[in-house]
N, C-alpha and C positions, 0 to 999 in steps of 0.2 A: 416470225412463218422460213424464214430461214432458218437457222436451227431442226427445224420439227422435221426435214427432210435431207439435208446435201450432204451433211458425214453420215448419212442412218446409206441415201444412194450410194456413196462414192466404200461405203461394207457393200452392201450388195455388190455392185461388180465386180471389186475384188474378190470376192469367197465365191460368186460368177466365175473368174479367170481362175479360181487354185487350182481345182481337181483339173484340169486342159494340163497347168503345165505338172505340175506332176507326174502323170501320163506322161508327156513323152521324154522323162530324166530318171532315174538313178533314182531314189527316194534318199543317197547321203547327199545326188549332187543339187534334193531336188532343199534341200534344208543348208551346204555352203551355200549355194547361191545365197536363199533368203535370206542369208543371215551375209553377206557382201552388198547384195543389195538394198541391205536394209540399214543392219549394223552402224556400216564407216558412214550413208551421212549424216546419221543422230550424232556420230561424236564426231563427224567433221560440225553439225552446227555447234550440240554446247558446247567445243571446246572452240570451235576460231567465229564465226557471222557470229551466235547470238554473244557473243564475249563484246564485239564492236557494236550492237546495239546499240549493247547494257551504255555503252559509255559513250557511244552518242547522243544517246537522251539525257544520260544522268547522270557524271563524274570525270567529264572533257573540259569542266571550268573545276574541278581538287582536282584528281588523278596524271600524272601521264601512264599511257597506256599498260605501260611494262607494267606500273604501281598500283594498276586495278584490279589488271590482272593472276596479277600475285595476289595481293592481299582475297580477295572478292572471287577471282572461281580455280585455280593451283589449291588454295584452303578452302570450295564446294563450298563458299559461304553463298554465292548467289550462282545457283548454276540454275538455267530454264531450258527446257530442250523445245518453246514452245512449239508450232505448228505439225511438227514436228511429233505430235505428241499420237499423231493418226502412224506414223510409220510403226512408228515403237508396237502398240495394239496393233497393227499388226503383226508382225514381229514375232510378236505374243499368238496371235489364232494364229499363222500359220506354222511355231513349232507344235501347237497343240493339233492342227490338222493333224500333221507330222507322225506327231508320235500315235494315231489313230489311224490310221491308216496300216502303220507295222505293225498295231494289234491285232484292231478288226481283217479279217483273210473279207475285200469285196464279193463283191456277184459280180459276172462279166460280161450279164447279160442287165437290164435295168426295166422293173415293172413299167409301162409309160403309164403316168398320172396327167392329168388337165392340168392349165393351168387352173389355181387357185375361183375358184366361185365366193361371187359376193358375200350369203353369210358364214361362207372361213373366214375370207378373210376383215368378215370386222367383229364377228371372234376373238381372232384373231389382236385385234384394235384394239377392242374392248378388254379383251385381257391383259394386255401388257402397259391401260392404262394407268390399270389398279397395282399389274409391279407397282411402273415409276415411279406410281404413287404414295409411295409404304419405303420411300426413301431419305430413312429419316440422318441415318445412318453417310451417307453422303448428297446431306443437297447438292442443291449447282451454284458453282464454283471453290466447295468444294475436290481440291486437289490428294492423291493418292501418287508420285512421283511420277505428275502433270500431268497423267490422267482424273478429268473431272468422271468419279465411277458413277455419278446420277445419271447416266445419258448413256449407260454403255447397256442396258439394256437391252433397246429400241439395234444399239452396233451386234450385238453376240446375236439376236434374232434377225436383220438382214444376214450378219457377214455368212453363218451359215443356211437361211433361205435364199442363196447367193452361190451355195454351194448345191442344194435341191433342186435351185431351176439352169443349173446346170448339166443333171440324169435328164433332168426329162421336159430339156428343151421345150422348161414355158415359153422363153423371145424371140425363140422365132415365131408362134401367134398367137397375138394377146389379145383374149377375144374384145372386137368392138360394143360390143354389150355390156361388158364390165370394164367397161376406160368412165363408159355411156354414166353409166352409176354410182359408179364414184367418184368421180367432178359434181353429179345433180348433192355428194354426197356434200362434197367437195364446198358450195358452195351453200351450199347450211348448216357448218361444222363455220367454219370460218370465221364470221365476224361473233361464236360467241365468246370467243375467250376476250378480244374488246368491251363486249360487254361486259360480263364479269372483270375486266377492273375499271367495267365505270359503275357495280351497283355492287359492286361487294373487296369498298372499297383498305375494312381492315384482311390484314394474312395477309405470308406469304408466300409470293407465287414460285422465289426458290425451294417449298416445302414443309412438310413441317402442315400438322396435322388439323391442317383449315382448309374451309371449302376455295376460299381462290386455289391453291394449292395445290385440291383436289378436280379441277376447273382445265387450270392447264397438264395434269397429268395426265387426263383421258382424253382431254384435245389435240396435246401433243402428235399421240402413235395416228391417230385419223387425215389431220389433215398430212404429215408425212407420210404413212402410205399414200393416199388417193395420189396427192402431189408426184410423187415416184413408178406409179403407173402408171399418168395422163405425161412423161416426159418418156416413159421409154419406152411409150407405145409409140408418140410420136412424134420423136427422132427413128422408133425400126422405119417406121411411114416416109419420112418427108427428108431426115437425113441420113438415108445407108447407102451413104455413097461413100467417095475420098476423092483425091489429086495431089500431086507432087505440093502442093504448097501449105493442104491440109496434114501430112503425111507428114511435112513438114517440122510441122507443129504439133503433131499430136510424137513426134519423135522423141521433143525435146518438153513436152511438159512435170515430165518430175524432178528437171532438174531447174526448171520455170520453181517449181512448189515450194523447194530447198529455200530459194535463196529473192526466193518476192519477200519476204520481209526487212529485207536490210537496204532491198529498193528503193521499197515504198513508207518504208522510219521516214530511209534516207533524205529522199524526194518531201513529202510531209515538214519538214525541218525547217526547209530554204524555204517553206510557203506561209507556214508559221504564224511571219507575222504580218505577214502583206494582208491586206487590207479588199479581198475582199472574200466577195461572197460565201461561205463552208461551202454549197454546195458546188458552186464554183470550185474552188478549190479541189473537191472529193473532184469529180470532171481532170483539173489537169492530172492533180496527180493515177489518177487513175486510167486516162489512156498513156501521156511518157511511160509511167509503170511498170504498163501491162508490155509493150512498147520498148522497149531494156531488161527487161525482163529475158524476154522468145529470145535478143538480139544478144545478153550475153550467155542465155544457158546455148545458140545453137554455135559460140567459138566454146566455150567448157568444151559440146561434146566431141569438139573437133582433137582436144588433148588426149597424146595416146594414153587406152586402157581409160580413157572415163568411162568409154561408156560398156567396160564388161559393167561401174556400178554403176551407171546413168540409165 
């Protein structure tokens, strides 16, 4: 359920804010800042945070850190981009957007179109499900440069949809009727995957020409679009405000995203051998880890020149 919408919605929002960022700057300044803000954190994670995390989990009893770093990292044997695959993908998407804007002469005005109708969204979700089903070359779990390309058809579509939504001002007025209709669709669609897992024991969910993979491929875009529309409409109506505290958190969320694996893994290792119920461990690590991430991120952002990247 989470996979169906949360990264896709991030790509949609990233696409939504990209045109304004480009329009405010000279094209070369835009792409240079993208390489600074996206490229530097990738290098920082690959060559500092990821090695520390790998050493904490796997190698601390076998090697010294320098031995591990020299044999595994400097030899490129154990390079891991972790959750910054999202930043890597955004860097690629932004570079493509930069090229398109350079080559294509855009009109100064845009013909305004209303928010997509239920039928349009339904056809889009159905077509996307068919495309996702034929991901045998890159099934779920198979990566290329840290990217699970089997998940990328909706990511690409939603990034482009975010750009269009910005130009058409779709988020200023999401029709209530469309939200209600898609919530009804969500209530109908959601149980289909669990039922498929029960009724179709044969097959591989992660991909291939089998019924279970087809159910998953068709289920995911419908649920993802459903939840995304509901969240966008709900937050616009009920949470479209800010204060000093939330602005402070907002200013540091990118830093939190970069450093959170080290915090979460560290706390997880601490409570690993404690005989608590797993859900209690989850609550402890989640709560303390979140607070620690934001405290550390606020401190990092006060370092001179850090905000230029973060």
